[in-house]
PDB file of N, CA, C and O in Angstrom:
ATOM      1  N   MET A   1      76.742  69.993 133.429  1.00  0.00           N
ATOM      2  CA  MET A   1      75.708  69.092 132.980  1.00  0.00           C
ATOM      3  C   MET A   1      76.364  67.757 132.628  1.00  0.00           C
ATOM      4  O   MET A   1      77.437  67.712 132.026  1.00  0.00           O
ATOM      5  N   GLN A   2      75.686  66.662 133.020  1.00  0.00           N
ATOM      6  CA  GLN A   2      76.244  65.333 132.800  1.00  0.00           C
ATOM      7  C   GLN A   2      75.173  64.385 132.257  1.00  0.00           C
ATOM      8  O   GLN A   2      73.976  64.663 132.315  1.00  0.00           O
ATOM      9  N   VAL A   3      75.646  63.268 131.735  1.00  0.00           N
ATOM     10  CA  VAL A   3      74.748  62.216 131.279  1.00  0.00           C
ATOM     11  C   VAL A   3      73.842  61.822 132.444  1.00  0.00           C
ATOM     12  O   VAL A   3      74.307  61.623 133.566  1.00  0.00           O
ATOM     13  N   GLY A   4      72.556  61.715 132.165  1.00  0.00           N
ATOM     14  CA  GLY A   4      71.591  61.325 133.186  1.00  0.00           C
ATOM     15  C   GLY A   4      70.839  62.476 133.810  1.00  0.00           C
ATOM     16  O   GLY A   4      69.872  62.252 134.537  1.00  0.00           O
ATOM     17  N   ASP A   5      71.260  63.720 133.543  1.00  0.00           N
ATOM     18  CA  ASP A   5      70.534  64.868 134.074  1.00  0.00           C
ATOM     19  C   ASP A   5      69.170  64.965 133.409  1.00  0.00           C
ATOM     20  O   ASP A   5      69.047  64.810 132.194  1.00  0.00           O
ATOM     21  N   LEU A   6      68.145  65.225 134.216  1.00  0.00           N
ATOM     22  CA  LEU A   6      66.798  65.462 133.715  1.00  0.00           C
ATOM     23  C   LEU A   6      66.631  66.963 133.560  1.00  0.00           C
ATOM     24  O   LEU A   6      66.918  67.716 134.491  1.00  0.00           O
ATOM     25  N   ILE A   7      66.168  67.410 132.395  1.00  0.00           N
ATOM     26  CA  ILE A   7      66.028  68.837 132.134  1.00  0.00           C
ATOM     27  C   ILE A   7      64.602  69.151 131.695  1.00  0.00           C
ATOM     28  O   ILE A   7      63.868  68.275 131.238  1.00  0.00           O
ATOM     29  N   ARG A   8      64.225  70.429 131.847  1.00  0.00           N
ATOM     30  CA  ARG A   8      62.891  70.887 131.433  1.00  0.00           C
ATOM     31  C   ARG A   8      63.036  72.117 130.552  1.00  0.00           C
ATOM     32  O   ARG A   8      63.785  73.041 130.867  1.00  0.00           O
ATOM     33  N   ASP A   9      62.307  72.112 129.442  1.00  0.00           N
ATOM     34  CA  ASP A   9      62.227  73.275 128.560  1.00  0.00           C
ATOM     35  C   ASP A   9      61.259  74.250 129.223  1.00  0.00           C
ATOM     36  O   ASP A   9      60.087  73.921 129.405  1.00  0.00           O
ATOM     37  N   ASN A  10      61.729  75.444 129.587  1.00  0.00           N
ATOM     38  CA  ASN A  10      60.892  76.413 130.285  1.00  0.00           C
ATOM     39  C   ASN A  10      59.840  77.044 129.388  1.00  0.00           C
ATOM     40  O   ASN A  10      58.934  77.711 129.887  1.00  0.00           O
ATOM     41  N   GLY A  11      59.935  76.853 128.094  1.00  0.00           N
ATOM     42  CA  GLY A  11      58.939  77.401 127.182  1.00  0.00           C
ATOM     43  C   GLY A  11      57.690  76.547 127.086  1.00  0.00           C
ATOM     44  O   GLY A  11      56.572  77.061 127.137  1.00  0.00           O
ATOM     45  N   ASP A  12      57.882  75.223 126.944  1.00  0.00           N
ATOM     46  CA  ASP A  12      56.716  74.346 126.768  1.00  0.00           C
ATOM     47  C   ASP A  12      56.586  73.270 127.845  1.00  0.00           C
ATOM     48  O   ASP A  12      55.644  72.479 127.819  1.00  0.00           O
ATOM     49  N   GLY A  13      57.532  73.237 128.795  1.00  0.00           N
ATOM     50  CA  GLY A  13      57.446  72.291 129.897  1.00  0.00           C
ATOM     51  C   GLY A  13      57.878  70.873 129.569  1.00  0.00           C
ATOM     52  O   GLY A  13      57.783  69.988 130.419  1.00  0.00           O
ATOM     53  N   GLU A  14      58.357  70.639 128.336  1.00  0.00           N
ATOM     54  CA  GLU A  14      58.786  69.286 127.947  1.00  0.00           C
ATOM     55  C   GLU A  14      59.994  68.852 128.761  1.00  0.00           C
ATOM     56  O   GLU A  14      60.860  69.661 129.094  1.00  0.00           O
ATOM     57  N   LEU A  15      60.039  67.559 129.075  1.00  0.00           N
ATOM     58  CA  LEU A  15      61.165  66.991 129.806  1.00  0.00           C
ATOM     59  C   LEU A  15      62.111  66.287 128.853  1.00  0.00           C
ATOM     60  O   LEU A  15      61.693  65.741 127.832  1.00  0.00           O
ATOM     61  N   GLY A  16      63.393  66.307 129.199  1.00  0.00           N
ATOM     62  CA  GLY A  16      64.397  65.627 128.398  1.00  0.00           C
ATOM     63  C   GLY A  16      65.463  65.014 129.291  1.00  0.00           C
ATOM     64  O   GLY A  16      65.647  65.431 130.434  1.00  0.00           O
ATOM     65  N   LEU A  17      66.157  64.027 128.761  1.00  0.00           N
ATOM     66  CA  LEU A  17      67.225  63.346 129.469  1.00  0.00           C
ATOM     67  C   LEU A  17      68.524  63.561 128.704  1.00  0.00           C
ATOM     68  O   LEU A  17      68.605  63.257 127.514  1.00  0.00           O
ATOM     69  N   VAL A  18      69.541  64.086 129.385  1.00  0.00           N
ATOM     70  CA  VAL A  18      70.839  64.319 128.756  1.00  0.00           C
ATOM     71  C   VAL A  18      71.494  62.963 128.497  1.00  0.00           C
ATOM     72  O   VAL A  18      71.633  62.150 129.411  1.00  0.00           O
ATOM     73  N   THR A  19      71.899  62.721 127.233  1.00  0.00           N
ATOM     74  CA  THR A  19      72.447  61.416 126.852  1.00  0.00           C
ATOM     75  C   THR A  19      73.914  61.471 126.449  1.00  0.00           C
ATOM     76  O   THR A  19      74.470  60.459 126.021  1.00  0.00           O
ATOM     77  N   SER A  20      74.561  62.647 126.579  1.00  0.00           N
ATOM     78  CA  SER A  20      75.983  62.752 126.235  1.00  0.00           C
ATOM     79  C   SER A  20      76.676  63.728 127.170  1.00  0.00           C
ATOM     80  O   SER A  20      76.036  64.554 127.820  1.00  0.00           O
ATOM     81  N   GLU A  21      77.981  63.615 127.223  1.00  0.00           N
ATOM     82  CA  GLU A  21      78.784  64.626 127.902  1.00  0.00           C
ATOM     83  C   GLU A  21      78.742  65.899 127.052  1.00  0.00           C
ATOM     84  O   GLU A  21      78.311  65.865 125.900  1.00  0.00           O
ATOM     85  N   VAL A  22      79.186  67.010 127.619  1.00  0.00           N
ATOM     86  CA  VAL A  22      79.251  68.262 126.871  1.00  0.00           C
ATOM     87  C   VAL A  22      80.299  68.108 125.769  1.00  0.00           C
ATOM     88  O   VAL A  22      81.431  67.700 126.029  1.00  0.00           O
ATOM     89  N   CYS A  23      79.909  68.440 124.537  1.00  0.00           N
ATOM     90  CA  CYS A  23      80.778  68.381 123.361  1.00  0.00           C
ATOM     91  C   CYS A  23      80.998  69.804 122.859  1.00  0.00           C
ATOM     92  O   CYS A  23      80.277  70.724 123.244  1.00  0.00           O
ATOM     93  N   SER A  24      82.001  69.980 121.995  1.00  0.00           N
ATOM     94  CA  SER A  24      82.291  71.309 121.456  1.00  0.00           C
ATOM     95  C   SER A  24      82.269  71.307 119.943  1.00  0.00           C
ATOM     96  O   SER A  24      82.747  70.376 119.294  1.00  0.00           O
ATOM     97  N   TYR A  25      81.702  72.372 119.392  1.00  0.00           N
ATOM     98  CA  TYR A  25      81.795  72.628 117.962  1.00  0.00           C
ATOM     99  C   TYR A  25      83.193  73.157 117.684  1.00  0.00           C
ATOM    100  O   TYR A  25      83.845  73.673 118.592  1.00  0.00           O
ATOM    101  N   ASN A  26      83.660  73.041 116.469  1.00  0.00           N
ATOM    102  CA  ASN A  26      84.896  73.706 116.067  1.00  0.00           C
ATOM    103  C   ASN A  26      84.532  75.104 115.616  1.00  0.00           C
ATOM    104  O   ASN A  26      84.061  75.294 114.495  1.00  0.00           O
ATOM    105  N   THR A  27      84.747  76.090 116.484  1.00  0.00           N
ATOM    106  CA  THR A  27      84.412  77.470 116.145  1.00  0.00           C
ATOM    107  C   THR A  27      85.612  78.368 116.369  1.00  0.00           C
ATOM    108  O   THR A  27      86.524  78.032 117.125  1.00  0.00           O
ATOM    109  N   SER A  28      85.602  79.495 115.717  1.00  0.00           N
ATOM    110  CA  SER A  28      86.653  80.485 115.918  1.00  0.00           C
ATOM    111  C   SER A  28      86.225  81.511 116.959  1.00  0.00           C
ATOM    112  O   SER A  28      86.969  82.451 117.242  1.00  0.00           O
ATOM    113  N   GLU A  29      85.026  81.342 117.538  1.00  0.00           N
ATOM    114  CA  GLU A  29      84.490  82.320 118.487  1.00  0.00           C
ATOM    115  C   GLU A  29      85.000  82.111 119.903  1.00  0.00           C
ATOM    116  O   GLU A  29      84.806  82.982 120.751  1.00  0.00           O
ATOM    117  N   GLY A  30      85.633  81.008 120.180  1.00  0.00           N
ATOM    118  CA  GLY A  30      86.148  80.752 121.513  1.00  0.00           C
ATOM    119  C   GLY A  30      85.675  79.416 122.040  1.00  0.00           C
ATOM    120  O   GLY A  30      84.727  78.840 121.507  1.00  0.00           O
ATOM    121  N   PRO A  31      86.321  78.915 123.077  1.00  0.00           N
ATOM    122  CA  PRO A  31      86.029  77.574 123.573  1.00  0.00           C
ATOM    123  C   PRO A  31      84.659  77.421 124.220  1.00  0.00           C
ATOM    124  O   PRO A  31      84.117  76.316 124.217  1.00  0.00           O
ATOM    125  N   ASP A  32      84.082  78.467 124.769  1.00  0.00           N
ATOM    126  CA  ASP A  32      82.810  78.331 125.478  1.00  0.00           C
ATOM    127  C   ASP A  32      81.586  78.569 124.609  1.00  0.00           C
ATOM    128  O   ASP A  32      80.463  78.345 125.062  1.00  0.00           O
ATOM    129  N   LEU A  33      81.770  79.012 123.385  1.00  0.00           N
ATOM    130  CA  LEU A  33      80.624  79.410 122.573  1.00  0.00           C
ATOM    131  C   LEU A  33      80.085  78.318 121.667  1.00  0.00           C
ATOM    132  O   LEU A  33      79.088  78.534 120.978  1.00  0.00           O
ATOM    133  N   GLY A  34      80.710  77.161 121.648  1.00  0.00           N
ATOM    134  CA  GLY A  34      80.253  76.128 120.747  1.00  0.00           C
ATOM    135  C   GLY A  34      79.961  74.818 121.439  1.00  0.00           C
ATOM    136  O   GLY A  34      80.197  73.757 120.860  1.00  0.00           O
ATOM    137  N   GLU A  35      79.455  74.854 122.661  1.00  0.00           N
ATOM    138  CA  GLU A  35      79.219  73.625 123.398  1.00  0.00           C
ATOM    139  C   GLU A  35      77.773  73.169 123.281  1.00  0.00           C
ATOM    140  O   GLU A  35      76.851  73.978 123.190  1.00  0.00           O
ATOM    141  N   TYR A  36      77.600  71.848 123.287  1.00  0.00           N
ATOM    142  CA  TYR A  36      76.263  71.260 123.196  1.00  0.00           C
ATOM    143  C   TYR A  36      76.232  69.903 123.868  1.00  0.00           C
ATOM    144  O   TYR A  36      77.273  69.314 124.158  1.00  0.00           O
ATOM    145  N   VAL A  37      75.022  69.412 124.111  1.00  0.00           N
ATOM    146  CA  VAL A  37      74.801  68.049 124.593  1.00  0.00           C
ATOM    147  C   VAL A  37      73.705  67.427 123.738  1.00  0.00           C
ATOM    148  O   VAL A  37      72.942  68.135 123.082  1.00  0.00           O
ATOM    149  N   TRP A  38      73.633  66.108 123.749  1.00  0.00           N
ATOM    150  CA  TRP A  38      72.542  65.394 123.104  1.00  0.00           C
ATOM    151  C   TRP A  38      71.484  65.121 124.168  1.00  0.00           C
ATOM    152  O   TRP A  38      71.798  64.689 125.277  1.00  0.00           O
ATOM    153  N   VAL A  39      70.223  65.378 123.813  1.00  0.00           N
ATOM    154  CA  VAL A  39      69.111  65.234 124.749  1.00  0.00           C
ATOM    155  C   VAL A  39      68.015  64.387 124.110  1.00  0.00           C
ATOM    156  O   VAL A  39      67.648  64.600 122.955  1.00  0.00           O
ATOM    157  N   LYS A  40      67.497  63.425 124.872  1.00  0.00           N
ATOM    158  CA  LYS A  40      66.338  62.637 124.436  1.00  0.00           C
ATOM    159  C   LYS A  40      65.106  63.296 125.030  1.00  0.00           C
ATOM    160  O   LYS A  40      64.803  63.134 126.212  1.00  0.00           O
ATOM    161  N   TRP A  41      64.395  64.051 124.182  1.00  0.00           N
ATOM    162  CA  TRP A  41      63.158  64.722 124.591  1.00  0.00           C
ATOM    163  C   TRP A  41      61.992  63.756 124.431  1.00  0.00           C
ATOM    164  O   TRP A  41      62.022  62.894 123.553  1.00  0.00           O
ATOM    165  N   ASN A  42      60.970  63.886 125.267  1.00  0.00           N
ATOM    166  CA  ASN A  42      59.786  63.027 125.182  1.00  0.00           C
ATOM    167  C   ASN A  42      59.097  63.115 123.822  1.00  0.00           C
ATOM    168  O   ASN A  42      58.531  62.126 123.354  1.00  0.00           O
ATOM    169  N   ILE A  43      59.136  64.267 123.193  1.00  0.00           N
ATOM    170  CA  ILE A  43      58.376  64.480 121.964  1.00  0.00           C
ATOM    171  C   ILE A  43      59.098  64.028 120.701  1.00  0.00           C
ATOM    172  O   ILE A  43      58.507  64.049 119.622  1.00  0.00           O
ATOM    173  N   PHE A  44      60.371  63.616 120.808  1.00  0.00           N
ATOM    174  CA  PHE A  44      61.129  63.174 119.642  1.00  0.00           C
ATOM    175  C   PHE A  44      61.549  61.721 119.814  1.00  0.00           C
ATOM    176  O   PHE A  44      61.802  61.270 120.931  1.00  0.00           O
ATOM    177  N   SER A  45      61.623  60.998 118.716  1.00  0.00           N
ATOM    178  CA  SER A  45      62.002  59.580 118.789  1.00  0.00           C
ATOM    179  C   SER A  45      63.512  59.382 118.927  1.00  0.00           C
ATOM    180  O   SER A  45      63.952  58.336 119.405  1.00  0.00           O
ATOM    181  N   LYS A  46      64.308  60.364 118.519  1.00  0.00           N
ATOM    182  CA  LYS A  46      65.771  60.268 118.592  1.00  0.00           C
ATOM    183  C   LYS A  46      66.322  61.462 119.360  1.00  0.00           C
ATOM    184  O   LYS A  46      65.693  62.520 119.388  1.00  0.00           O
ATOM    185  N   PRO A  47      67.496  61.308 119.988  1.00  0.00           N
ATOM    186  CA  PRO A  47      68.114  62.437 120.696  1.00  0.00           C
ATOM    187  C   PRO A  47      68.345  63.627 119.760  1.00  0.00           C
ATOM    188  O   PRO A  47      68.607  63.468 118.568  1.00  0.00           O
ATOM    189  N   GLN A  48      68.241  64.813 120.340  1.00  0.00           N
ATOM    190  CA  GLN A  48      68.427  66.066 119.619  1.00  0.00           C
ATOM    191  C   GLN A  48      69.607  66.819 120.222  1.00  0.00           C
ATOM    192  O   GLN A  48      69.840  66.756 121.430  1.00  0.00           O
ATOM    193  N   ARG A  49      70.346  67.525 119.383  1.00  0.00           N
ATOM    194  CA  ARG A  49      71.456  68.340 119.861  1.00  0.00           C
ATOM    195  C   ARG A  49      70.891  69.614 120.487  1.00  0.00           C
ATOM    196  O   ARG A  49      70.027  70.269 119.905  1.00  0.00           O
ATOM    197  N   MET A  50      71.386  69.959 121.673  1.00  0.00           N
ATOM    198  CA  MET A  50      70.944  71.170 122.352  1.00  0.00           C
ATOM    199  C   MET A  50      72.164  72.001 122.727  1.00  0.00           C
ATOM    200  O   MET A  50      73.063  71.519 123.415  1.00  0.00           O
ATOM    201  N   SER A  51      72.190  73.226 122.282  1.00  0.00           N
ATOM    202  CA  SER A  51      73.274  74.143 122.612  1.00  0.00           C
ATOM    203  C   SER A  51      73.244  74.466 124.104  1.00  0.00           C
ATOM    204  O   SER A  51      72.174  74.618 124.692  1.00  0.00           O
ATOM    205  N   MET A  52      74.416  74.568 124.704  1.00  0.00           N
ATOM    206  CA  MET A  52      74.504  74.926 126.112  1.00  0.00           C
ATOM    207  C   MET A  52      74.020  76.348 126.380  1.00  0.00           C
ATOM    208  O   MET A  52      73.774  76.706 127.532  1.00  0.00           O
ATOM    209  N   THR A  53      73.880  77.157 125.342  1.00  0.00           N
ATOM    210  CA  THR A  53      73.335  78.500 125.538  1.00  0.00           C
ATOM    211  C   THR A  53      71.888  78.440 126.018  1.00  0.00           C
ATOM    212  O   THR A  53      71.400  79.399 126.617  1.00  0.00           O
ATOM    213  N   ALA A  54      71.198  77.336 125.769  1.00  0.00           N
ATOM    214  CA  ALA A  54      69.826  77.185 126.259  1.00  0.00           C
ATOM    215  C   ALA A  54      69.806  77.197 127.791  1.00  0.00           C
ATOM    216  O   ALA A  54      68.898  77.765 128.398  1.00  0.00           O
ATOM    217  N   ILE A  55      70.799  76.575 128.407  1.00  0.00           N
ATOM    218  CA  ILE A  55      70.924  76.585 129.868  1.00  0.00           C
ATOM    219  C   ILE A  55      71.348  77.973 130.340  1.00  0.00           C
ATOM    220  O   ILE A  55      70.762  78.527 131.270  1.00  0.00           O
ATOM    221  N   GLU A  56      72.365  78.526 129.696  1.00  0.00           N
ATOM    222  CA  GLU A  56      72.906  79.826 130.091  1.00  0.00           C
ATOM    223  C   GLU A  56      71.865  80.933 130.013  1.00  0.00           C
ATOM    224  O   GLU A  56      71.877  81.854 130.830  1.00  0.00           O
ATOM    225  N   ASN A  57      70.959  80.850 129.033  1.00  0.00           N
ATOM    226  CA  ASN A  57      69.936  81.882 128.848  1.00  0.00           C
ATOM    227  C   ASN A  57      68.654  81.598 129.616  1.00  0.00           C
ATOM    228  O   ASN A  57      67.718  82.397 129.570  1.00  0.00           O
ATOM    229  N   GLY A  58      68.597  80.466 130.325  1.00  0.00           N
ATOM    230  CA  GLY A  58      67.427  80.153 131.133  1.00  0.00           C
ATOM    231  C   GLY A  58      66.263  79.553 130.370  1.00  0.00           C
ATOM    232  O   GLY A  58      65.164  79.438 130.914  1.00  0.00           O
ATOM    233  N   TRP A  59      66.480  79.165 129.114  1.00  0.00           N
ATOM    234  CA  TRP A  59      65.409  78.554 128.327  1.00  0.00           C
ATOM    235  C   TRP A  59      65.152  77.123 128.768  1.00  0.00           C
ATOM    236  O   TRP A  59      64.042  76.609 128.630  1.00  0.00           O
ATOM    237  N   VAL A  60      66.196  76.478 129.305  1.00  0.00           N
ATOM    238  CA  VAL A  60      66.131  75.102 129.782  1.00  0.00           C
ATOM    239  C   VAL A  60      66.794  75.062 131.147  1.00  0.00           C
ATOM    240  O   VAL A  60      67.779  75.763 131.380  1.00  0.00           O
ATOM    241  N   GLU A  61      66.258  74.238 132.062  1.00  0.00           N
ATOM    242  CA  GLU A  61      66.872  74.110 133.379  1.00  0.00           C
ATOM    243  C   GLU A  61      67.038  72.649 133.764  1.00  0.00           C
ATOM    244  O   GLU A  61      66.245  71.794 133.369  1.00  0.00           O
ATOM    245  N   VAL A  62      68.081  72.375 134.539  1.00  0.00           N
ATOM    246  CA  VAL A  62      68.299  71.046 135.088  1.00  0.00           C
ATOM    247  C   VAL A  62      67.384  70.916 136.296  1.00  0.00           C
ATOM    248  O   VAL A  62      67.438  71.743 137.206  1.00  0.00           O
ATOM    249  N   ILE A  63      66.538  69.879 136.314  1.00  0.00           N
ATOM    250  CA  ILE A  63      65.613  69.720 137.435  1.00  0.00           C
ATOM    251  C   ILE A  63      65.958  68.550 138.330  1.00  0.00           C
ATOM    252  O   ILE A  63      65.469  68.474 139.456  1.00  0.00           O
ATOM    253  N   ASN A  64      66.789  67.635 137.857  1.00  0.00           N
ATOM    254  CA  ASN A  64      67.175  66.487 138.663  1.00  0.00           C
ATOM    255  C   ASN A  64      68.554  66.040 138.219  1.00  0.00           C
ATOM    256  O   ASN A  64      68.685  65.187 137.342  1.00  0.00           O
ATOM    257  N   GLY A  65      69.587  66.620 138.827  1.00  0.00           N
ATOM    258  CA  GLY A  65      70.951  66.301 138.432  1.00  0.00           C
ATOM    259  C   GLY A  65      71.324  64.876 138.740  1.00  0.00           C
ATOM    260  O   GLY A  65      70.763  64.252 139.641  1.00  0.00           O
ATOM    261  N   ASN A  66      72.275  64.361 137.985  1.00  0.00           N
ATOM    262  CA  ASN A  66      72.797  63.009 138.161  1.00  0.00           C
ATOM    263  C   ASN A  66      73.437  62.921 139.560  1.00  0.00           C
ATOM    264  O   ASN A  66      74.316  63.718 139.890  1.00  0.00           O
ATOM    265  N   GLU A  67      73.006  61.974 140.361  1.00  0.00           N
ATOM    266  CA  GLU A  67      73.453  61.867 141.756  1.00  0.00           C
ATOM    267  C   GLU A  67      74.886  61.346 141.902  1.00  0.00           C
ATOM    268  O   GLU A  67      75.426  61.362 143.008  1.00  0.00           O
ATOM    269  N   SER A  68      75.518  60.881 140.810  1.00  0.00           N
ATOM    270  CA  SER A  68      76.848  60.296 140.918  1.00  0.00           C
ATOM    271  C   SER A  68      77.967  61.322 140.753  1.00  0.00           C
ATOM    272  O   SER A  68      79.112  60.934 140.523  1.00  0.00           O
ATOM    273  N   ARG A  69      77.679  62.599 140.862  1.00  0.00           N
ATOM    274  CA  ARG A  69      78.687  63.642 140.690  1.00  0.00           C
ATOM    275  C   ARG A  69      79.678  63.662 141.813  1.00  0.00           C
ATOM    276  O   ARG A  69      80.592  64.486 141.815  1.00  0.00           O
TER     277      ARG A  69
END
């Protein structure tokens, strides 16, 4: 996932725009368990932190990836 990716929440259909690179929490659970991105959702005035587990579990999907990959 990269800055500029358009994503959709599969629960309510809301669209969001990824506004940051993947970041990591400082956790003792391992390097892959604490990752997140900042997303500007249509329903919020400011970007919200979204755990990458939302993608992994299918709750959110990338619908229009950044073409500059």
